[in-house]
C-alpha positions in Angstrom: -3.2 0.3 -10.8 -5.8 0.0 -8.2 -3.0 -1.1 -4.9 -0.3 1.9 -6.2 -3.8 3.7 -5.7 -4.8 2.5 -2.7 -1.5 2.7 -1.3 -0.9 6.2 -2.3 -3.8 7.9 -1.6 -5.3 9.0 1.2 -8.8 8.4 3.5 -11.1 9.3 0.7 -10.4 7.1 -1.8 -10.1 4.5 0.8 -13.8 5.0 1.8 -14.7 4.6 -2.2 -12.6 1.4 -2.6 -13.1 -0.2 0.6 -17.0 0.4 0.1 -18.9 -2.8 -0.2 -20.2 -1.8 -3.6 -17.4 -1.9 -5.1 -15.6 -4.9 -3.8 -18.3 -6.7 -4.0 -19.1 -5.0 -7.8 -16.0 -5.0 -9.5 -13.5 -7.6 -7.7 -15.5 -10.7 -6.9 -17.2 -10.0 -9.8 -13.6 -10.5 -11.1 -12.6 -13.5 -9.8 -16.4 -15.1 -10.4 -16.4 -18.6 -11.8 -18.2 -16.9 -14.6 -16.0 -14.9 -15.4 -13.4 -17.7 -15.2 -10.4 -15.6 -14.2 -6.7 -16.9 -15.0 -5.3 -18.1 -11.3 -2.9 -15.1 -11.0 -5.8 -13.0 -11.7 -7.3 -14.3 -8.7 -5.0 -14.5 -6.4 -3.9 -10.6 -6.9 -7.3 -10.4 -6.2 -7.7 -12.1 -3.1 -4.3 -10.7 -2.0 -5.9 -7.4 -1.8 -8.9 -7.6 -0.4 -6.6 -10.0 2.4 -4.8 -7.2 2.8 -7.7 -4.0 2.6 -9.4 -6.0 4.8 -6.0 -6.1 6.9 -5.2 -2.6 7.0 -9.1 -0.7 7.3 -9.8 -3.6 9.6 -10.2 -0.5 12.9 -11.0 1.7 10.8 -15.2 2.1 11.1 -16.0 3.5 7.8 -13.7 1.3 5.7 -15.3 -2.2 7.0 -17.0 -2.9 3.7 -14.2 -4.8 2.4 -13.6 -6.5 6.3 -17.3 -7.7 5.7 -16.7 -9.1 2.7 -13.1 -11.0 3.0 -15.1 -12.6 5.9 -17.9 -13.8 4.0 -15.4 -14.9 1.2 -13.7 -17.2 4.1 -16.9 -18.0 5.3 -18.4 -19.1 2.1 -14.6 -21.5 1.7 -12.6 -19.3 -0.3 -8.7 -20.0 0.3 -6.5 -16.8 -0.2 -3.8 -16.8 -1.5 -0.8 -17.0 1.0 0.7 -13.6 1.9 4.4 -12.5 1.4 5.0 -10.6 3.8 8.5 -9.4 2.0 6.2 -8.0 -1.0 4.3 -6.1 0.8 4.3 -3.1 1.0 2.4 -0.3 3.3 -0.9 0.8 2.2 -0.7 4.1 4.7 1.7 5.7 3.6 2.7 8.8 5.7 1.8 12.4 5.3 4.5 14.4 2.9 5.6 16.8 5.9 6.8 20.4 3.9 10.3 21.4 5.5 10.1 24.0 8.4 12.0 27.1 7.7 15.6 26.5 9.4 16.7 22.9 7.1 14.5 24.4 4.3 17.1 26.1 3.5 20.3 25.4 1.3 22.6 25.6 4.2 20.5 23.4 5.9 20.4 20.9 3.1 24.1 20.5 2.8 24.1 20.5 7.0 22.2 17.1 6.3 24.3 15.9 3.1 26.9 13.0 4.4 30.8 14.7 4.0 32.5 13.3 0.8 36.8 12.8 0.3 37.3 15.3 -2.2 41.0 15.5 -2.3 40.9 12.6 -5.1 38.7 13.9 -6.9 36.0 11.1 -6.1 32.7 11.7 -4.3 32.3 9.2 -2.2 30.3 8.9 0.8 32.9 9.1 4.4 32.5 5.9 6.5 32.3 6.7 10.2 34.2 4.6 11.9 
């Protein structure tokens, strides 16, 4: 759930989650030897910390997670290999409202691919 929120919420949420106190007090505590978490949980938390550190590295107000990540690496914590194909972006684009010309019914029709209707089958027309 937290990963989904980070990927879909904005900067204000990122500031809260990338905060050093949150990362250290919640996520690092989850993977502490005292809690003895399953390997899958440990790997997921470490992968999140690593992904957020990479994504937020250039934002001055989001570097708390970067500092924790670097501290963990200095302590010898091994982070799981990132599966680049499985990663989805953290910074999702802002939603935009359609302008008045393309937000109309006619504008929507202009964006719909042409279909063959003489067969009764509505399939996209193949452009050659």
